[in-house]
DRENZAFI-131246 format. One line per 4 residues: for each residue x, y, z of N, C-alpha, C, O. Coordinates in nm, 2 decimals, always signed. Atoms other than C-alpha are relative to their C-alpha. Example, Ala and Ser with C-alpha at 12.3 -4.5 7.8 and 13.67 -1.06 7.14 Angstrom:
BEGIN
+0.09/-0.12/+0.00/+1.23/-0.45/+0.78/+0.09/+0.12/+0.00/+0.19/+0.12/+0.07 ~ -0.09/-0.11/+0.00/+1.37/-0.11/+0.71/-0.08/+0.11/+0.08/-0.03/+0.22/+0.09
END
This chain:
BEGIN
+0.10/-0.07/+0.00/+0.00/-0.03/+0.01/+0.08/+0.14/-0.01/+0.10/+0.19/+0.10 ~ -0.08/-0.09/-0.02/+0.22/+0.27/-0.14/+0.14/-0.05/+0.09/+0.21/-0.15/+0.06 ~ -0.12/+0.05/-0.05/+0.51/+0.27/+0.12/+0.04/-0.13/+0.12/+0.14/-0.18/+0.18 ~ -0.04/+0.03/-0.19/+0.36/+0.09/+0.41/-0.06/-0.18/-0.07/-0.16/-0.23/-0.13
+0.04/+0.11/+0.02/+0.39/-0.25/+0.38/-0.08/-0.12/+0.12/-0.07/-0.12/+0.24 ~ +0.09/+0.03/-0.09/+0.12/-0.49/+0.48/+0.03/-0.17/-0.03/+0.02/-0.22/-0.14 ~ -0.04/+0.11/-0.05/+0.24/-0.86/+0.64/-0.07/-0.11/-0.01/-0.03/-0.20/+0.07 ~ +0.11/+0.17/+0.01/-0.05/-1.19/+0.53/+0.02/-0.05/+0.13/-0.06/-0.05/+0.23
-0.01/+0.10/-0.03/+0.11/-1.40/+0.68/+0.15/+0.01/+0.05/+0.21/+0.07/-0.04 ~ -0.10/-0.03/+0.03/+0.46/-1.40/+0.84/+0.08/-0.16/+0.16/+0.06/-0.15/+0.28 ~ -0.07/+0.09/-0.08/+0.67/-1.74/+1.02/-0.07/-0.13/+0.04/-0.07/-0.22/+0.12 ~ +0.08/+0.19/+0.01/+0.43/-2.00/+0.95/+0.03/-0.13/-0.04/+0.06/-0.14/-0.15
-0.06/+0.10/+0.03/+0.53/-2.34/+0.95/-0.09/-0.13/+0.06/-0.06/-0.18/+0.17 ~ +0.07/+0.10/-0.06/+0.31/-2.61/+1.01/+0.04/-0.14/-0.12/+0.13/-0.14/-0.21 ~ -0.01/+0.11/+0.11/+0.28/-2.96/+0.82/-0.16/-0.04/+0.02/-0.21/-0.04/+0.14 ~ +0.13/+0.07/-0.01/-0.09/-3.12/+0.70/+0.06/-0.14/-0.08/+0.15/-0.16/-0.15
-0.01/+0.15/+0.09/-0.17/-3.52/+0.62/-0.02/-0.02/-0.02/-0.14/+0.02/-0.02 ~ +0.11/+0.04/+0.13/-0.29/-3.71/+0.41/-0.12/-0.08/+0.10/-0.09/-0.15/+0.18 ~ +0.10/+0.06/-0.03/-0.66/-3.82/+0.52/-0.04/+0.08/+0.15/-0.13/+0.02/+0.22 ~ -0.02/-0.10/-0.10/-0.62/-3.53/+0.82/-0.09/+0.07/-0.02/-0.07/+0.12/-0.13
+0.11/-0.15/+0.00/-0.93/-3.25/+0.86/+0.03/+0.06/+0.13/+0.02/+0.04/+0.25 ~ -0.05/-0.08/-0.12/-0.79/-2.99/+1.02/-0.07/+0.14/-0.05/-0.09/+0.18/-0.16 ~ +0.11/-0.12/+0.04/-1.01/-2.67/+1.10/+0.13/+0.17/+0.07/+0.19/+0.19/+0.17 ~ -0.12/-0.12/-0.06/-0.80/-2.31/+1.11/-0.12/+0.10/+0.02/-0.21/+0.14/-0.05
+0.05/-0.13/-0.12/-0.93/-2.06/+1.34/+0.04/+0.15/+0.06/+0.14/+0.17/+0.13 ~ -0.11/-0.10/-0.01/-0.88/-1.69/+1.36/-0.10/+0.12/-0.05/-0.18/+0.11/-0.14 ~ +0.09/-0.11/+0.04/-1.07/-1.36/+1.34/+0.07/+0.04/-0.11/+0.19/+0.02/-0.14 ~ -0.06/-0.05/+0.11/-1.08/-1.17/+1.02/+0.15/+0.09/-0.02/+0.16/+0.20/+0.03
-0.12/-0.10/-0.01/-0.72/-1.02/+0.94/+0.07/-0.07/+0.08/+0.15/-0.02/+0.16 ~ -0.14/+0.08/-0.09/-0.55/-1.34/+1.09/+0.11/-0.03/-0.11/+0.23/-0.05/-0.09 ~ -0.09/+0.11/+0.11/-0.44/-1.49/+0.75/-0.06/-0.09/-0.05/+0.00/-0.15/-0.14 ~ +0.04/+0.16/-0.01/-0.66/-1.77/+0.74/+0.00/-0.02/-0.18/+0.07/-0.11/-0.23
+0.01/+0.00/+0.09/-0.75/-1.69/+0.39/+0.11/+0.02/-0.11/+0.10/-0.01/-0.22 ~ -0.06/+0.00/+0.08/-0.46/-1.59/+0.25/+0.08/-0.09/+0.00/+0.15/-0.11/-0.10 ~ -0.11/+0.18/-0.04/-0.26/-1.93/+0.41/-0.06/-0.10/-0.16/+0.00/-0.16/-0.25 ~ +0.00/+0.09/+0.03/-0.51/-2.10/+0.27/+0.02/+0.01/-0.17/+0.08/-0.09/-0.22
-0.05/-0.04/+0.10/-0.47/-1.93/-0.09/+0.10/-0.04/-0.03/+0.12/-0.04/-0.15 ~ -0.17/-0.01/+0.02/-0.11/-2.01/-0.08/+0.03/-0.16/+0.01/+0.11/-0.20/-0.07 ~ +0.02/+0.12/-0.01/-0.17/-2.37/+0.03/-0.09/-0.05/-0.14/-0.10/-0.17/-0.17 ~ +0.10/+0.01/+0.15/-0.40/-2.35/-0.31/+0.07/-0.03/-0.14/+0.06/-0.12/-0.22
-0.05/+0.00/+0.10/-0.19/-2.25/-0.54/-0.06/+0.08/-0.10/-0.05/+0.09/-0.22 ~ +0.07/-0.11/+0.06/-0.41/-1.98/-0.60/+0.10/+0.13/+0.04/+0.09/+0.23/-0.03 ~ -0.10/-0.13/-0.04/-0.16/-1.71/-0.44/+0.10/-0.07/+0.04/+0.07/-0.18/+0.09 ~ -0.18/-0.01/+0.00/+0.26/-1.72/-0.42/+0.01/+0.02/+0.07/-0.07/+0.11/+0.10
-0.10/-0.04/-0.13/+0.47/-1.70/-0.10/+0.09/+0.10/-0.10/+0.14/+0.08/-0.21 ~ -0.11/-0.09/+0.05/+0.65/-1.36/-0.13/+0.16/-0.06/+0.06/+0.27/-0.02/+0.03 ~ -0.11/+0.02/-0.06/+0.88/-1.56/+0.10/-0.02/-0.14/+0.07/-0.13/-0.19/+0.12 ~ +0.04/+0.17/-0.08/+0.97/-1.95/+0.24/-0.06/-0.04/-0.11/-0.10/+0.00/-0.22
+0.05/+0.13/+0.09/+0.86/-2.24/+0.11/-0.15/-0.11/-0.03/-0.17/-0.18/+0.07 ~ +0.11/+0.11/-0.02/+0.52/-2.46/+0.01/+0.01/-0.13/-0.07/-0.01/-0.13/-0.20 ~ -0.04/+0.08/+0.05/+0.62/-2.81/-0.04/-0.14/-0.06/-0.02/-0.23/-0.04/+0.07 ~ +0.12/+0.11/-0.01/+0.33/-3.09/-0.19/+0.06/-0.09/-0.04/+0.09/-0.09/-0.16
-0.01/+0.13/+0.06/+0.44/-3.42/-0.20/+0.15/-0.01/-0.07/+0.19/-0.11/-0.14 ~ -0.17/-0.02/+0.04/+0.86/-3.27/-0.26/+0.00/+0.07/-0.10/+0.10/+0.08/-0.18 ~ +0.00/-0.12/+0.11/+0.73/-3.02/-0.48/+0.03/+0.10/+0.06/+0.01/+0.10/+0.18 ~ +0.00/-0.15/-0.09/+0.80/-2.66/-0.39/-0.08/+0.04/-0.12/-0.08/+0.02/-0.24
+0.13/-0.05/+0.14/+0.50/-2.49/-0.53/+0.05/+0.12/-0.06/+0.05/+0.15/-0.18 ~ -0.04/-0.15/-0.02/+0.64/-2.13/-0.45/+0.16/+0.01/-0.11/+0.23/+0.11/-0.10 ~ -0.09/+0.00/+0.11/+0.91/-2.22/-0.75/-0.10/-0.03/-0.12/-0.04/-0.04/-0.23 ~ +0.13/+0.03/+0.10/+0.56/-2.30/-0.98/+0.04/+0.12/-0.09/+0.09/+0.22/-0.07
+0.04/-0.08/+0.09/+0.51/-2.15/-1.29/-0.15/-0.02/-0.04/-0.21/-0.12/-0.04 ~ +0.15/+0.03/-0.02/+0.17/-2.06/-1.33/-0.04/-0.11/-0.07/-0.13/-0.17/-0.02 ~ +0.05/+0.08/+0.00/+0.14/-2.33/-1.59/-0.04/-0.11/+0.12/-0.16/-0.15/+0.15 ~ +0.03/+0.10/-0.08/+0.23/-2.59/-1.33/-0.08/+0.01/+0.13/-0.13/-0.09/+0.18
+0.06/-0.01/-0.05/+0.06/-2.45/-1.09/-0.18/+0.03/+0.01/-0.26/+0.06/+0.10 ~ +0.19/-0.01/+0.02/-0.32/-2.44/-1.28/+0.03/-0.20/-0.02/-0.07/-0.26/+0.02 ~ -0.04/+0.11/-0.01/-0.16/-2.82/-1.32/-0.07/-0.03/+0.13/-0.18/-0.08/+0.15 ~ +0.05/+0.08/-0.14/-0.18/-2.88/-0.94/-0.11/+0.04/+0.04/-0.18/-0.06/+0.09
+0.18/-0.02/-0.02/-0.53/-2.71/-0.87/-0.06/-0.08/-0.08/-0.13/-0.16/-0.02 ~ +0.13/+0.11/+0.01/-0.71/-2.92/-1.11/+0.04/-0.12/+0.05/-0.01/-0.15/+0.16 ~ -0.05/+0.11/-0.08/-0.53/-3.25/-1.03/-0.01/-0.03/+0.16/-0.10/-0.11/+0.20 ~ +0.04/+0.04/-0.12/-0.50/-3.25/-0.66/-0.06/+0.08/+0.13/-0.04/+0.05/+0.25
+0.00/-0.10/-0.14/-0.67/-2.92/-0.50/-0.19/-0.01/-0.05/-0.22/+0.00/-0.16 ~ +0.14/-0.06/-0.05/-1.06/-2.89/-0.43/-0.03/+0.13/+0.05/+0.03/+0.18/+0.15 ~ +0.03/-0.15/-0.13/-1.19/-2.56/-0.32/-0.17/+0.02/-0.02/-0.23/+0.02/-0.13 ~ +0.11/-0.07/-0.03/-1.53/-2.46/-0.19/+0.02/+0.12/+0.08/+0.08/+0.13/+0.19
-0.03/-0.13/-0.03/-1.55/-2.12/-0.14/-0.18/+0.00/+0.08/-0.27/-0.09/+0.05 ~ +0.07/-0.03/-0.06/-1.83/-1.96/+0.11/-0.16/+0.08/-0.02/-0.25/+0.10/+0.05 ~ +0.11/-0.02/+0.10/-2.07/-1.81/-0.20/+0.05/-0.13/-0.10/+0.17/-0.16/-0.12 ~ +0.08/+0.16/+0.06/-2.18/-2.14/-0.39/+0.09/+0.00/-0.17/+0.13/-0.11/-0.21
+0.00/+0.00/+0.09/-2.05/-2.02/-0.72/-0.02/-0.11/-0.09/+0.07/-0.16/-0.15 ~ +0.06/+0.05/+0.12/-2.23/-2.23/-0.94/-0.03/+0.05/-0.09/-0.05/+0.17/-0.07 ~ +0.07/-0.04/+0.15/-2.36/-2.18/-1.32/-0.12/+0.01/+0.00/-0.16/-0.08/-0.07 ~ +0.13/-0.03/+0.01/-2.70/-2.06/-1.30/-0.08/-0.10/-0.09/-0.17/-0.18/-0.07
+0.11/+0.09/+0.14/-2.82/-2.22/-1.66/+0.07/-0.16/+0.04/+0.01/-0.25/-0.01 ~ +0.00/+0.17/+0.01/-2.66/-2.57/-1.58/-0.06/-0.05/+0.17/-0.04/+0.00/+0.28 ~ -0.01/+0.07/-0.10/-2.80/-2.80/-1.35/+0.10/-0.08/+0.10/+0.21/-0.11/+0.08 ~ -0.10/+0.09/-0.11/-2.67/-3.02/-1.00/+0.12/-0.05/-0.14/+0.19/+0.01/-0.22
-0.07/+0.12/+0.14/-2.51/-3.30/-1.26/+0.08/+0.12/-0.08/+0.19/+0.16/-0.05 ~ -0.13/-0.11/+0.03/-2.37/-3.02/-1.49/+0.07/+0.10/+0.00/+0.13/+0.17/-0.08 ~ -0.17/-0.11/-0.05/-2.18/-2.80/-1.27/+0.03/-0.15/+0.06/+0.10/-0.08/+0.14 ~ -0.12/+0.10/-0.05/-2.02/-3.13/-1.14/+0.09/-0.03/-0.10/+0.21/-0.03/-0.13
-0.13/+0.03/+0.18/-1.96/-3.23/-1.49/+0.10/+0.08/-0.06/+0.20/+0.04/-0.12 ~ -0.11/-0.09/+0.06/-1.79/-2.91/-1.58/+0.13/-0.04/+0.06/+0.22/-0.04/-0.02 ~ -0.11/+0.08/+0.00/-1.52/-3.06/-1.39/+0.05/-0.06/-0.01/+0.17/-0.06/+0.00 ~ -0.04/+0.15/-0.04/-1.53/-3.42/-1.38/+0.08/+0.02/-0.17/+0.19/-0.05/-0.18
-0.05/+0.01/+0.09/-1.45/-3.32/-1.77/+0.15/+0.05/-0.05/+0.21/+0.02/-0.15 ~ -0.14/-0.02/+0.00/-1.12/-3.15/-1.71/+0.07/-0.08/+0.10/+0.18/-0.03/+0.12 ~ -0.06/+0.04/-0.10/-1.00/-3.38/-1.43/+0.03/-0.14/-0.04/-0.06/-0.20/-0.10 ~ -0.11/+0.08/+0.05/-0.73/-3.66/-1.49/-0.07/-0.15/+0.10/-0.01/-0.26/+0.10
+0.03/+0.15/-0.09/-0.91/-3.95/-1.26/-0.11/+0.02/+0.08/-0.10/+0.00/+0.20 ~ +0.10/-0.07/-0.05/-1.27/-3.79/-1.18/-0.06/-0.11/+0.03/-0.03/-0.22/+0.00 ~ +0.10/+0.12/-0.03/-1.59/-3.98/-0.99/-0.11/+0.03/-0.11/-0.10/+0.14/-0.17 ~ +0.14/+0.00/+0.09/-1.90/-4.00/-1.21/-0.08/+0.18/+0.08/-0.11/+0.19/+0.20
+0.11/-0.04/-0.09/-2.11/-3.69/-1.11/-0.12/-0.01/+0.10/-0.15/+0.04/+0.20 ~ +0.08/+0.08/-0.10/-2.36/-3.89/-1.00/-0.02/-0.07/+0.15/-0.11/-0.08/+0.23 ~ -0.06/+0.02/-0.09/-2.14/-4.03/-0.77/+0.00/+0.09/+0.11/-0.04/+0.06/+0.22 ~ -0.11/-0.13/-0.09/-1.99/-3.73/-0.60/-0.14/+0.06/+0.07/-0.14/+0.11/+0.19
+0.16/-0.11/-0.04/-2.40/-3.58/-0.56/-0.03/-0.08/+0.11/-0.06/-0.06/+0.22 ~ +0.09/+0.13/-0.09/-2.49/-3.93/-0.42/+0.11/+0.04/+0.18/+0.07/+0.05/+0.29 ~ -0.03/+0.00/-0.12/-2.24/-3.89/-0.18/+0.02/+0.12/+0.11/+0.09/+0.08/+0.21 ~ +0.07/-0.08/-0.09/-2.34/-3.55/+0.01/-0.17/-0.01/+0.00/-0.25/+0.08/+0.05
+0.14/+0.04/-0.01/-2.66/-3.66/-0.01/-0.15/+0.11/-0.12/-0.27/+0.13/-0.10 ~ +0.09/+0.01/+0.12/-2.81/-3.53/-0.37/-0.04/-0.01/-0.11/-0.06/+0.06/-0.21 ~ -0.02/+0.08/+0.13/-2.84/-3.78/-0.56/-0.14/+0.02/-0.06/-0.16/-0.02/-0.17 ~ +0.16/-0.01/+0.07/-3.25/-3.68/-0.61/+0.02/+0.13/-0.08/-0.07/+0.14/-0.16
+0.01/-0.07/+0.01/-3.16/-3.37/-0.69/+0.11/+0.04/-0.13/+0.18/+0.14/-0.13 ~ -0.11/-0.03/+0.09/-2.94/-3.39/-1.03/-0.05/+0.11/-0.09/-0.01/+0.22/-0.13 ~ +0.05/-0.12/+0.17/-3.13/-3.23/-1.29/-0.13/+0.14/+0.07/-0.25/+0.16/+0.04 ~ +0.06/-0.13/-0.06/-3.21/-2.89/-1.05/+0.09/+0.07/-0.03/+0.21/+0.04/-0.03
-0.08/-0.14/+0.00/-3.09/-2.57/-1.12/+0.02/+0.06/+0.14/-0.07/+0.09/+0.21 ~ +0.03/-0.13/-0.07/-2.96/-2.35/-0.89/-0.05/+0.05/+0.09/-0.06/+0.02/+0.21 ~ +0.12/-0.05/-0.08/-3.21/-2.13/-0.83/-0.19/-0.08/+0.08/-0.28/-0.03/+0.14 ~ +0.13/+0.02/-0.07/-3.46/-2.42/-0.74/+0.08/-0.09/+0.10/+0.05/-0.21/+0.10
-0.07/+0.07/-0.10/-3.21/-2.55/-0.45/-0.02/+0.13/+0.12/-0.05/+0.25/+0.11 ~ -0.06/-0.10/-0.10/-3.16/-2.39/-0.13/+0.12/-0.01/+0.03/+0.20/-0.10/-0.01 ~ -0.21/-0.03/-0.04/-2.82/-2.25/+0.03/+0.03/-0.16/+0.01/+0.04/-0.24/-0.08 ~ -0.01/+0.16/-0.06/-2.78/-2.58/+0.22/+0.05/-0.07/-0.17/+0.16/-0.08/-0.21
-0.02/+0.08/+0.12/-2.83/-2.76/-0.14/+0.09/+0.05/-0.11/+0.11/-0.01/-0.21 ~ -0.11/-0.08/+0.10/-2.60/-2.53/-0.33/+0.13/-0.06/+0.04/+0.23/-0.11/-0.02 ~ -0.18/-0.02/-0.07/-2.33/-2.55/-0.09/+0.03/-0.15/-0.05/+0.14/-0.19/-0.10 ~ -0.09/+0.17/+0.00/-2.33/-2.96/-0.12/+0.00/+0.01/-0.13/+0.11/-0.03/-0.17
-0.04/+0.02/+0.15/-2.36/-2.93/-0.50/+0.12/+0.07/-0.04/+0.18/+0.04/-0.14 ~ -0.17/-0.04/+0.01/-2.01/-2.70/-0.46/+0.07/-0.10/+0.03/+0.14/-0.16/-0.05 ~ -0.11/+0.11/+0.02/-1.86/-2.96/-0.28/-0.02/-0.15/-0.05/+0.07/-0.23/-0.03 ~ +0.01/+0.13/+0.12/-1.99/-3.27/-0.49/+0.15/+0.07/-0.12/+0.26/+0.02/-0.17
-0.10/-0.03/+0.14/-1.82/-3.03/-0.77/+0.16/+0.00/+0.05/+0.27/-0.01/-0.02 ~ -0.20/-0.06/-0.03/-1.49/-2.98/-0.54/+0.06/-0.14/+0.01/+0.18/-0.16/-0.04 ~ -0.04/+0.10/+0.05/-1.47/-3.33/-0.50/+0.00/-0.12/-0.04/+0.06/-0.22/+0.00 ~ -0.01/+0.08/+0.17/-1.57/-3.53/-0.84/+0.13/-0.06/-0.05/+0.15/-0.17/-0.10
-0.12/+0.09/+0.06/-1.21/-3.49/-0.93/+0.09/-0.10/+0.06/+0.19/-0.15/+0.02 ~ -0.10/+0.12/-0.12/-1.08/-3.73/-0.65/+0.10/+0.09/+0.06/+0.22/+0.05/+0.08 ~ -0.20/-0.04/-0.04/-0.82/-3.44/-0.51/-0.03/-0.10/+0.10/-0.11/-0.18/+0.15 ~ -0.06/+0.01/-0.15/-0.59/-3.48/-0.23/+0.01/+0.04/+0.09/+0.07/+0.00/+0.19
-0.01/-0.11/-0.11/-0.66/-3.20/-0.08/-0.17/+0.07/+0.02/-0.23/+0.00/-0.05 ~ +0.09/-0.11/-0.02/-0.96/-2.97/-0.01/-0.01/+0.06/+0.14/+0.02/+0.02/+0.26 ~ -0.09/-0.14/-0.02/-0.95/-2.64/+0.08/-0.16/+0.10/+0.04/-0.20/+0.16/-0.05 ~ +0.09/-0.03/-0.04/-1.24/-2.50/+0.23/-0.10/+0.11/+0.07/-0.19/+0.09/+0.15
+0.01/-0.08/-0.09/-1.31/-2.15/+0.32/-0.08/+0.07/+0.09/-0.03/+0.18/+0.10 ~ +0.10/-0.04/-0.04/-1.60/-2.04/+0.52/-0.14/-0.06/-0.04/-0.24/+0.00/-0.08 ~ +0.11/+0.08/+0.10/-1.84/-2.33/+0.38/-0.14/+0.02/+0.08/-0.25/+0.03/+0.02 ~ +0.17/-0.04/-0.04/-2.12/-2.27/+0.65/+0.00/+0.19/+0.02/-0.12/+0.20/+0.04
-0.05/-0.14/+0.02/-2.05/-1.89/+0.66/-0.18/+0.04/+0.00/-0.24/+0.07/+0.10 ~ +0.11/-0.05/+0.07/-2.38/-1.80/+0.46/-0.15/-0.05/+0.04/-0.25/+0.01/+0.00 ~ +0.07/+0.11/-0.04/-2.59/-2.10/+0.64/-0.07/+0.00/+0.14/+0.01/-0.04/+0.23 ~ +0.06/+0.06/-0.11/-2.81/-2.14/+0.92/+0.05/-0.11/+0.11/+0.15/-0.16/+0.07
-0.10/+0.07/-0.11/-2.68/-2.34/+1.21/-0.05/-0.18/-0.08/+0.03/-0.26/-0.12 ~ +0.04/+0.13/+0.01/-2.94/-2.67/+1.11/+0.07/-0.03/-0.16/+0.11/-0.14/-0.20 ~ -0.03/-0.03/+0.19/-2.84/-2.60/+0.72/+0.14/+0.00/-0.05/+0.17/-0.03/-0.16 ~ -0.15/-0.01/-0.01/-2.44/-2.53/+0.86/+0.00/-0.19/+0.00/+0.04/-0.27/-0.09
+0.00/+0.12/+0.00/-2.48/-2.87/+0.96/-0.02/-0.14/-0.10/+0.04/-0.24/-0.08 ~ +0.02/+0.10/+0.09/-2.56/-3.09/+0.72/+0.07/+0.00/-0.15/+0.06/-0.08/-0.24 ~ -0.07/-0.06/+0.12/-2.35/-2.88/+0.47/+0.20/-0.10/+0.07/+0.27/-0.14/-0.02 ~ -0.04/+0.05/-0.09/-2.07/-3.03/+0.76/+0.05/-0.13/+0.01/+0.16/-0.17/+0.01
+0.02/+0.13/+0.01/-2.19/-3.37/+0.75/+0.08/-0.08/-0.17/+0.15/-0.18/-0.21 ~ -0.08/+0.00/+0.18/-2.12/-3.33/+0.34/+0.16/-0.05/+0.04/+0.20/-0.16/+0.01 ~ -0.13/-0.04/+0.01/-1.74/-3.25/+0.45/+0.09/-0.13/+0.07/+0.21/-0.15/+0.06 ~ -0.05/+0.12/-0.15/-1.68/-3.54/+0.73/-0.04/-0.14/-0.09/+0.01/-0.26/-0.08
-0.01/+0.17/+0.05/-1.83/-3.80/+0.48/+0.10/-0.03/-0.12/+0.13/-0.14/-0.15 ~ -0.07/+0.00/+0.08/-1.60/-3.70/+0.22/+0.13/-0.06/+0.05/+0.18/-0.17/+0.01 ~ -0.11/+0.01/-0.12/-1.32/-3.69/+0.46/+0.05/-0.16/+0.03/+0.17/-0.20/+0.04 ~ -0.07/+0.05/-0.07/-1.37/-4.01/+0.58/-0.02/-0.15/-0.13/+0.05/-0.25/-0.14
-0.03/+0.10/+0.13/-1.47/-4.23/+0.25/+0.07/+0.03/-0.12/+0.07/-0.03/-0.23 ~ -0.09/-0.06/+0.12/-1.25/-4.05/+0.04/+0.15/+0.00/+0.05/+0.26/+0.01/-0.02 ~ -0.12/-0.02/-0.06/-1.00/-4.04/+0.26/+0.12/+0.16/-0.06/+0.24/+0.15/-0.06 ~ -0.01/-0.07/+0.00/-0.93/-3.68/+0.17/+0.06/+0.13/+0.08/-0.01/+0.22/+0.13
-0.06/-0.09/-0.11/-0.69/-3.46/+0.34/-0.09/+0.11/+0.00/-0.12/+0.15/-0.11 ~ +0.09/-0.13/-0.02/-0.96/-3.14/+0.48/+0.03/+0.14/+0.07/+0.04/+0.12/+0.19 ~ -0.03/-0.14/+0.00/-0.87/-2.74/+0.52/-0.13/+0.04/+0.07/-0.19/-0.04/+0.01 ~ +0.11/-0.13/-0.03/-1.17/-2.52/+0.68/+0.00/+0.06/+0.10/-0.01/+0.04/+0.22
+0.00/-0.18/-0.03/-1.14/-2.20/+0.73/-0.11/+0.05/+0.09/-0.20/+0.09/+0.02 ~ +0.13/-0.06/-0.03/-1.41/-2.09/+1.01/+0.03/+0.10/+0.11/+0.13/+0.13/+0.17 ~ -0.01/-0.17/-0.11/-1.48/-1.76/+1.23/-0.05/-0.13/+0.15/-0.01/-0.13/+0.27 ~ +0.04/+0.06/-0.17/-1.69/-2.07/+1.46/+0.08/-0.09/+0.07/+0.16/-0.18/+0.02
-0.10/+0.08/-0.07/-1.54/-2.21/+1.70/-0.06/-0.13/+0.05/+0.03/-0.21/+0.06 ~ +0.13/+0.15/+0.03/-1.83/-2.53/+1.74/+0.09/-0.04/-0.06/+0.18/-0.08/+0.00 ~ -0.07/+0.09/+0.10/-1.68/-2.65/+1.44/+0.14/-0.10/+0.02/+0.15/-0.22/+0.00 ~ -0.14/+0.04/-0.04/-1.32/-2.70/+1.57/-0.05/-0.11/+0.09/+0.04/-0.14/+0.17
-0.04/+0.11/-0.13/-1.45/-2.99/+1.80/-0.02/-0.14/-0.11/-0.03/-0.26/-0.07 ~ +0.05/+0.13/+0.07/-1.54/-3.23/+1.47/+0.16/-0.02/-0.08/+0.17/-0.08/-0.18 ~ -0.11/+0.01/+0.12/-1.16/-3.20/+1.33/+0.09/-0.06/+0.10/+0.08/-0.03/+0.22 ~ -0.08/+0.08/-0.08/-0.90/-3.42/+1.44/+0.19/+0.16/+0.09/+0.27/+0.17/+0.18
-0.11/-0.11/-0.07/-0.66/-3.05/+1.46/-0.01/+0.09/-0.04/-0.02/+0.10/-0.16 ~ -0.01/-0.12/+0.01/-0.68/-2.71/+1.51/+0.09/+0.08/+0.02/+0.17/+0.09/+0.12 ~ -0.11/-0.14/+0.00/-0.49/-2.41/+1.42/-0.05/+0.06/+0.02/-0.15/+0.06/-0.05 ~ -0.01/-0.16/-0.05/-0.53/-2.09/+1.59/+0.07/+0.10/-0.08/+0.19/+0.08/-0.07
-0.10/-0.12/+0.06/-0.41/-1.76/+1.37/-0.02/+0.11/+0.09/-0.12/+0.12/+0.17 ~ +0.07/-0.12/-0.07/-0.38/-1.44/+1.50/+0.08/+0.11/-0.07/+0.18/+0.07/-0.02 ~ -0.11/-0.11/+0.01/-0.17/-1.16/+1.38/+0.09/-0.07/-0.14/+0.21/-0.05/-0.15 ~ -0.11/+0.04/+0.07/-0.07/-1.35/+1.07/+0.15/-0.13/+0.04/+0.24/-0.18/-0.02
-0.07/+0.09/-0.02/+0.09/-1.59/+1.26/-0.07/-0.16/+0.14/-0.14/-0.15/+0.24 ~ +0.04/+0.10/-0.08/+0.04/-1.95/+1.44/+0.01/-0.01/+0.10/+0.11/-0.04/+0.17 ~ -0.02/-0.01/-0.17/-0.11/-1.89/+1.78/+0.02/-0.15/+0.08/+0.07/-0.17/+0.18 ~ -0.03/+0.12/-0.04/-0.12/-2.26/+1.83/-0.09/-0.09/-0.06/-0.18/-0.06/-0.13
+0.05/+0.16/+0.09/-0.23/-2.65/+1.71/-0.02/-0.10/+0.14/+0.03/-0.17/+0.23 ~ +0.04/+0.13/-0.11/-0.37/-2.84/+1.92/-0.08/-0.13/-0.08/-0.14/-0.11/-0.18 ~ +0.10/+0.13/+0.04/-0.55/-3.23/+1.86/-0.01/-0.02/+0.07/+0.06/-0.02/+0.17 ~ +0.09/+0.04/-0.08/-0.85/-3.33/+1.95/+0.00/-0.12/+0.05/+0.02/-0.21/-0.03
-0.04/+0.13/-0.06/-0.83/-3.62/+2.17/-0.14/-0.11/-0.08/-0.14/-0.22/-0.13 ~ +0.14/+0.08/+0.14/-1.20/-3.71/+1.98/-0.11/+0.09/-0.06/-0.18/+0.17/-0.01 ~ +0.10/-0.06/+0.13/-1.39/-3.61/+1.66/-0.14/+0.00/+0.03/-0.21/-0.10/-0.01 ~ +0.14/+0.01/-0.03/-1.71/-3.52/+1.78/-0.07/+0.00/-0.17/-0.01/+0.04/-0.27
+0.04/+0.03/+0.16/-1.97/-3.61/+1.44/-0.09/+0.18/+0.02/-0.11/+0.23/+0.13 ~ +0.02/-0.07/+0.00/-2.12/-3.30/+1.32/-0.14/+0.03/+0.06/-0.17/+0.15/+0.07 ~ +0.12/-0.01/-0.02/-2.47/-3.37/+1.44/+0.01/+0.03/+0.15/-0.09/+0.08/+0.20 ~ -0.02/-0.02/-0.17/-2.36/-3.33/+1.82/+0.04/+0.13/-0.04/+0.03/+0.19/+0.07
-0.04/-0.09/-0.02/-2.24/-3.00/+1.71/-0.14/+0.12/+0.03/-0.26/+0.12/-0.02 ~ +0.14/-0.10/-0.01/-2.47/-2.69/+1.84/+0.08/+0.15/+0.00/+0.19/+0.19/+0.06 ~ -0.05/-0.18/-0.04/-2.44/-2.28/+1.79/-0.12/+0.04/-0.03/-0.15/+0.16/-0.03
END
């Protein structure tokens, strides 16, 4: 910002493990979304290194980052970003057609409980249903990593629980490493590990002795 340097992250050092469910907690401005974008190859760190299975993403060019995002990472955002003119099935197929080892769109939608709404358009679906279609779209390419930025932020608690159940099912059944950003501390109770960020740094990293099922959460 002119002569002022704004440092989003500093001294962040962490490892994510295959099949792990991680929740990133922190207030607005703590660096959560920046960290998620760097992990997913959407942004490139200006210092340090990001290693994925031995590959240094900070040394990758744009073509290589595009291949990384396409082949290895699924993204779920707070707002669903579905294509209005396509059905649920077609929205998922838009991803599976370019993926290297995709699921069938119908199988992905069935996994998140949307198997009976295949041919509905986004306008015919509730917010929670649209978010579950977005999750199906993200997992349909069989990503090794699923990155979710406030996936329940626009939903009421009951609908949010249904969406969290869809994420938990994908993590359990597909073995997808799942990282969820949230302001909601209750969501942390369903994680293997909870990482708290503050002022661009990791304030704490704690492993839950026991993961709660989404239906056990209340907020």
